[in-house]
LOKEGU-47826 format. One record per atom (N, C-alpha, C): residue in one letter; z negated, y negated, x. Coordinates in steps of 0.05 Angstrom, whole numbers, plus 5000, padded with zeros to 4 digits. Atoms other than C-alpha are relative to their C-alpha. Example, Ala and Ser with C-alpha at 12.3 -4.5 7.8 and 13.67 -1.06 7.14 Angstrom:
2
A500050245018A484450905246A500049765018S500150244984S485750215273S498649784985
This chain:
237
M499550145025M746291751216M501749755005V498550244997V751391191206V498449774991S501750235006S747590541208S501549784985S498750225015S748889921166S501649825019E498550164981E751089561230E502750135006Q497549854994Q756190101244Q502049984976T498250005024T758890111172T501349734996Q498750275002Q760289361175Q502649995016E497550004984E765689531225E502050204989L498349795010L768690081182L501349924973T498550065025T773890051126T500450264985A499649775018A774090531067A502249924980L497950045020L780190601022L499450184976V500549865025V778890800950V502650014984V497649965016V784891100913V499250134974E501049915026E782891160840E501249834978D498750145022D786490980776D498149924978D502050085020D780290940732D498549765011K501050254990K778190220741K496949995002S502950005000S770890330722S498950185023V500849834979V770190910771V500549875027S499350144975S773790520826S498049785006Q501850224996Q769289920815Q497250105009L502649894993L762990350819L500050095029I499849914972I765190680884I500049775019R499750234982R767190020915R497449855002L502650155000L760589700895L498050135019Y501949864984Y756390230928Y500850015030L499150014972L760690260991L499649735012A500450284990A760389500997A497149955006Q502850034996Q752889520989Q499050155026A500649844976A752690041045A501149875026G498950154977G756389551090G502950055007Y497249944995Y763489811086Y501849774990K497850165011K769589371080K501750194983V498749825019V773289661020V502749904991L497350045011L780689701002L500350184976A499749845024A783089970935A502950014992A497349965011A789390260904A499650154974E500249885026E790590470832E502150224995D498049785003D796390960843D500550125027G499749854976G798491470893G501849875021L498150134982L804391090923L498749775015Q501350224988Q800290470935Q497850105020G502149894982G794590890964G501250115026L498749904976L799391241012L500849775019K499250234983K802090571036K497649875014L502350124987L795190281048L498850195021A501249814981A792790921083A501649995026L498450004976L798590881132L500249725013D499650274989D799290121140D497449875009E502550144994E791989901141E498150165018A501649834982A789190491181A497049994994P502950005006P782490541144P498550225015D501649804985D776790941175D499550254983I500449775018I776091391113I501449944974V498650035025V779891511048V498550174979L501149865023L776691690981L502350034979L497549965013L782292000941L499750174974D500049855025D782792210867D502550185001L497749825002L787392790851L502049924978N498350075023N790092560783N500749715001L499150274996L793991940801L502849964990P497250065008P800191600772P501749965025G498250054978G806291550816G500350235019M500249774981M804192090865M497250114999D502749905002D798392560856D498650025027G501650004976G792692620906G500850215020I499249794982I795193280934I502449915017E497650104985E801892960954E499249775018V500950224983V798392340980V498750125025C501449874977C793892781024C502050135019R498049864983R799893201048R501549795017N498450204986N803792571067N498349855021V501750134980V797892231101V499650175024R500549814978R796592851143R502450035019K497649994982K803692821170K499849785021E500050234982E801992151203E497249945011S502750094993S794392091208S497950214997E502349825002E787892461220E497649864987V502150155013V783891951179V498450194982P501549835018P778092301144P500649954970I499350035028I779592431070I497950164983I501849875019I774592581014I501450004973M498949985027M777492840949M497849944980V501950075021V773892530889V501450054973T498349925023T776292870825T498450154979A501249845022A774593180758A501250285000R498849744999R778893780776R498250185018V502149864985V773494280796V500850305005E499249724996E777494940797E500050065030E500149924972E776595320862E502749985013E497450024989E784095340872E500749725009D499650284992D784394580872D498449935025R501850054977R778594550921R501350115025L498849884977L781895040968L502649875009T497550144993T788594690964T499549745014G500750254988G785494020980G499050035029L501149954973L781594291039L502150115019D497949894982D787494681066D502049795008L498250224993L791694051065L498849815020G501350174980G786593721110G497949814989A502350165010A781493401063A497550085014D502449944985D774693351097D497650064982D502149945019D770393411035D501249974972Y499049985027Y771093500960Y497649944981V502250095018V766693130909V501050024971S499249965028S766893320835S498849784983K501050195020K766192810779K498750164977P501450244992P761292620752P498450045025F501449984975F757792460816F497949775002S501950214994S751892060842S501249815021P498850194980P754491420877P498550015026R501649994975R748791470927R500750245016E499349754986E750592190943E502849975013L497350044990L757891980951L500049845026V500350164976V755991451002V498950175023A501249824980A751691971038A502150195012R497949814991R757692441042R502149855016V498350164983V762091881068V498949975028N501450034974N756991761123N500150265016A500149744987A756592511137A502750075012V497349934991V764192601143V500649835025L499550174977L764592001190L498450095025R501649904977R758892281233R501450255012R498849764990R762392951237R502649955015T497550064986T769192661256T499649855025S500650154975S766092191307S499050195021K500949804981K762692791339K502450155012A497649864990A769493131345A501449835021V498850184980V772192521382V498450005025E501750004977E766192521428E500350265016K499649754986K767293261444K502749995016R497450024985R774593121463R499649835025E500450174977E772292561508E498350135022Q501849874981Q766892991540Q501250255013Y499149754989Y770493651548Y503150015004G497249994998G777793461546G501250124974N498649915025N782993661494N500150314998E499549725000E783694391514E497450165004V502449834998V778194901501V501050295001I499149724996I779095631525I497750184993A501949795007A775396221495A501450275001G498649754996G778196861524G503049964997D497150025004D785296951499D500749784979V499550215020V784496381448V499749735014V500150274989V786095671469V500549804977I499550205021I785295071423I500449725013D499550274991D787894361433D498849824979L501450165020L783093881399L501549764991E498550245008E787893291400E502350084982R497749925016R793993661374R499250174976R501049835021R789594091329R501750264998S498449755000S793394711350S498550225015A501349784988A791395401373A502050215009T498349784991T794595961414T498350245006V501349754994V792796691422V502050155018L498349874980L795597051484L502549835005G497950184993G799896441495G501949934977S498250055023S803196451426S498449834979E501350185020E801595891376E499750144973I500449905027I798596101310I499849774980E500050215020E799495701247E497450004984L502650025014L792795461219L500149764982T500450235017T791095011161T497949825014P502150174988P786694411179P497250114998T502749885003T780594761151T499650245018E500249774982E781995391190E499749915029F500350104972F782794981254F497149905004R502850104997R775994641242R498150245002L501649764998L772995321230L500150135027L499649874974L775895611294L498649835021A501350174980A773595011334A497050024999Y502949975003Y766595081306Y499050275010F500749744990F766395821320F500050015031I499750004970I768795721392I497849845013E502250164989E763695181403E497450165002G502449845000G758195671385G500550295006Q499249724996Q761596311411Q497750165010G502149824993G756996901416G497549964984R502350065017R752096591367R500750054971T499549965028T751496811295T499349754984V500450245016V752296241245V500150084970S500249945029S750496261171S502149854984R498250155017R754796041113R499049714996E501150275004E750095451104E500749825024Q499350154976Q751295231176Q503049935000I497250055002I758795301166I500649784980I499650205021I758494891102I499249725011D501050264990D754494341137D501749895022N498550104977N758694301200N503049994996V497150005004V765694451174V500949874974F499250105026F765894271100F498749744993G501350265005G760893701099G497450024985Y502750035011Y754393461070Y499950114972D500649895026D751793871011D502650084985F497549915013F758594180998F499550164975S500649885025S758694390926S501850244993G498349775004G763194990936G498450254997Y501249755002Y761695720934Y500150155026D499949834976D759996230988D502850135002R497449875000R766496550967R502249835012T498150184988T770295930989T499950025030V500449964971V767396001059V501250275009D499049734993D768896741060D503050024999T497150005001T776096621039T501249885025H498950134976H777396141096H499550175025V500649834977V773896591147V501850245000S498249765002S777897201122S502849935008N497350084993N784496821128N500249955030L499950054971L782796591198L499950265016R500249744986R780697291220R502750155000K497449865002K787297581195K502049895019K498050124982K791397081234K499450065029L500849934973L787397211298L500750295006E499549724995E788097961290E503050075000V497149964999V795597921276V501049925028A499150114974A796397511341A499150195023N501049814979N792198021381N498550234986P501149785015P791098681344P497850155016D501949854983D786898951403D497349865002K502550154997K781398431396K499049914972Q501250105024Q776698291338Q498249775008H501550234992H774397581350H497849934981L502050095020L770797441285L498750254988K501649775011K765297921265K498249914978T501850065022T761597931200T497350135006M502749904996M754097991210M498750014973Y500749975028Y752098271142Y497249904994G502550125009G746697881107G499249765016V500750234982V746797351162V502249795000G497850194998G753597031172G502250125017Y497749924984Y759197071224Y499449935029R500250054971R759897091300R502750025012F497549994985F765796931345F499450105028D500249894973D766497341409D502649965014A497550054985A771497121462A500950255014
């Protein structure tokens, strides 16, 4: 768990054009010990995200100047800062688009401010664990013919790089970490998508299916991802 002492060293950027919502988020984050920056439009939010190097970004989708999708896309070109989408757009397509662009979690309005802070803490815990794994095991992890680079967030199969979305890469890294072990959708949601992810099992299945297809195209002779019906999924190197 992220302690109050730790959060006092962390900065959160809130990009939200609704002043009342922004004020509420900032209040609860400040009470939790975070230093808080704020922007009311997408262009200002992008500038602060790149110039101030916050530890986490809470990003609305419907923003003046530049919408949240474009902000996320541009931030991801320069930074791996954790991003939580906070938006009233609850369609699954919006959720998948945000996650595929590299958002780490997706919170739908209306929301509980306390839950939002909990999800901020959870995303930061998850990303800090990823850094610890890089420091412990190095950047390159090998699982049979699949090799992932944790720093570059890239993957190769039989020596050829495959193009993965940020969510697909996190999925693959999680599967490789527990290779040979069956993991449930709930475990995937908790470890890849974040605390109490409010998506659907279908969202998980879609990402896993896309990842499986890319692996099989790269090596048609090997089925790395297996569906364990009624249980979950298993990665075999």
